[in-house]
N, C-alpha and C positions, 0 to 999 in steps of 0.2 A: 720716123723710121718706129715702126711697133714691134719690137721685140721679144714677140713672145713666145717663140720657137730658140729662145736662146742662141740664135746663131752668133751671136757676135761672142768670140771669146779672146780673153788674152790684151784686152784694153778695157782701160775704164771709159766711164761713158764720156768722160770729158777727152778722153784720147780718143775715143770711136765719134768724138762732134769736130774735133781738130783736124782729123781728116776726113771727113764730108767736104768741112768749107776748103779745105787744103785742096782737093781733087774737083769742086766745085769750077770748072772750066767755062759753066754758062751763065758764069756769075749769076744766079738763082737766089744766093743768099748772103746778107748781110751776117745774120748770126747765127749761132747755132743756142739751141735752148736745149737743156737736159736735167738730170736728179742728180746731185753731190751723195757723199756716204752719209751727211746728216739728212737726206731727203728734202733738200732745200732744191728750189728751182734756182736754178741757177743758166749766166747766158754769157757765150764771147763774140768777139767780132772779128770778122775774116783780116780785118787790117791790126787787131792785136790779139792774137789768139791766147797770153799769157796772163791778160787780166780778167781773170773770172768776177764775175758782177751778181748780185739777187736779179732775177727776172722784173721785180718789180722798180728796177731804173733803165727799163728798154724801153726806151724810145722810137725802137724800129718799128717799121708796117709788121703786120703779121704777115704778107704777104710775102716777106723778105727773110720770114725763120724757119729755120730748120731744126723741129725737134726729135731728139729722140727719146722711148720712151724703154728702156733695160727690162726685161724679164718681168724684175721684183716688182717696178711699176707699170705693170701692165693691166693692175685693178686699181681702180679709188683717187687716180691721180688725174685730177683737170688742169691741163694746159689749154688754154686759149688756142683756136685757131682760127686761120683766115676762113671766111663763107666757102670759097670754092677751096679748100685744101685738100690734096689727094695725101692719103696713105698706103704705106709699105708694111702690110701684118705677115709676119714671119711663124711657119709654123713647123715643130719639131714633132719628134714622137713622141713626146709624154703630154700634147697639150690635147685637152678636153674642150667639147664645144664651149661650157661654161666658161672658161680662159680665155676662147678666141672671142666669145661674145662681147666678155667686158673688157679685152683690146680694143677691138673693134668699135667701141662705146668710148675710147677715144676722143671718135671724133663725133661731136655731140651732133652735127649739123647732118649727121646722112639721111639723105632722101630730101636735102635739102639744099645743095651744093656740094656736101663733102663727099668724097668716094673714098672708099678702102680697097686697095689690088691687093690680093696673098701672092706669096713668095713662099713656093713649094717646093723644095728641093730634092733631086734624084731618090736621094733614099729614103723619102717621107713618100715620095711616088709609089716606090717598090714597096712598100709598108700598105699603104691602103690598098693596090693594087692584092696583095699576100691575105690579109684582114679582111677583107672582103668577098674574096674570093670563094665563092658557092650561094651566096646571097643578094648576089648582083648579077645580071648575065653577063655572059662572059663576053659580050660586044663591048660592053660600055668597059671593060678593064684590059682591053688588048692593045691598044697604045701605049704611047709615053705621053699621050695629052691628059690630064686628070681635069675633071670638070669639079666644078663648084658643088655638082650636086653629091659627086664619090668624096668630095672634102668631110662635106656636109654630113651624110653617113658614116664616115669613119670617126668625124669630131662625138657624134652622139653613139656611136660603139662606146669609143676610149672614155665617154661618160658615164654611162652605165657600167663598165667594167671598172671605173674607180670608186663606181656609189655601190657596187657588190662588193668590193675589197673591205672599202669602209662598214657595211653592214656587217660581212664574218668578222671584223676585228671587235665589232662592238659589241656579238653574240647575244 
């Protein structure tokens, strides 16, 4: 899970990983991987979620690991993933194209087996539709279904707005 949109609130990274492991009824994962408050890569096992250990001590195959990247660590953090790993990347209202791209590239094997799915919450769907109104054909904005093209357009717009604000501040 790559939480670029900062949708996970009220939980520490450890608590969030613990929750996912507890809810993993299909037994997909043996361990949960996360970064602690000291930016250290850590893991806990499903069997003993009280025993945090450094990731370098983890012998569990990559396919059996769940990884959480919190918003703070979606840029510049490398944690090895399985060759066919599937990531879920969240979007929030303040995410720019750069932030989203950086987050997606936590999957270093995109196009070589790894995939990224984007979670767009209803609030962001409405925001995308409202902000792209007038610049995109109405037929593309009329349903609750949002395409990747619309998401990318909105992210680029956010990026341009952010850069414009920075230019104004630099004066």
